[in-house]
Every structure is written in C-alpha cells, then in structure tokens.
N, C-alpha and C positions, 0 to 999 in steps of 0.2 A: 504494500500500500504506500503510495506517495502522496504528496500534497494535493495533487490533482484529483485522485480518486477517493481521498479521505472523506470529503463532504458527502459524496454519493453513497459511500458505504454507511456512514452514520444515518443518513436519511432513509436508506433501505432498511437498516436495523430498526429504527424507530417506527417506520411504516409496518414492518412485520410484527413488532410487538403490539402496536395498536390494533392491527387486524386480528391477531390471536386474542387480545384482551376483549375486543368487541364481540367476537364470536363466542367466547366462553361466558361472558356476561349475559349475552342474549340467551344462551342455553340455560344458564342458571335461572333467569327470570321466567323462561318458559316452563321450567320444571317445578317452580313453586307457585302456589295459588295466590295467597295474599302478598302484596308488595308493600312492605313497610320500610321505613328508613334503615332499620337494622339489617334487613335482607339486602338492601342495596350496598351497604358497607361491607357486609360479609361476602356477598357475591362479587363485588368489585375487587376486593382484596384477594379472594381466592383465584379469580380470573387473572389478576396481575402475576401471582405466583405461578399459575399454570402457563401463562404466556412466556415468562422467563424460562421455565423448564422446557417448553416446546421449542423455543429458540435455541437453547443449549443442546437439546437432543438433536435437532436438525443440523446444527453446526458440527456436532460430534460425528454425525453420519457422513456429511458432505465435506467436512474439514476445509471450509473457506474462510 
C-alpha cells in the first residue's frame, strides 16, 4: 500500500464495515418483535462486533 492507494483502501474498509453492520442490524431488528431503545443499542453493538469479525474473517481468507 502506498500513499496513492491508502485512501481507497480505508474507504473500502469503512464501506465494508458499514455494509456488514447495516445488514446485521437489519437482521436483528427483523428477528425481534418489539423495538425499544435497549434493543437498538444491543442490536447495534452486536452488529458492530459481528461486522468487525466478518471483516477479519474475510481478510484472513483472502489475505489482502
């Protein structure tokens, strides 16, 4: 990675994390029936951890 490709790599990583987080949060909200503030906090936090793990797992497999 050099100075030219670094911003693209960072944006791609952020985009991938946001995509995973959004998908996992949506799945969480679909699976629960009442949506209270506590469920949003727990679901969002769990989705953030899941997004980081999905990114790490994909990176371990492709090693980029």
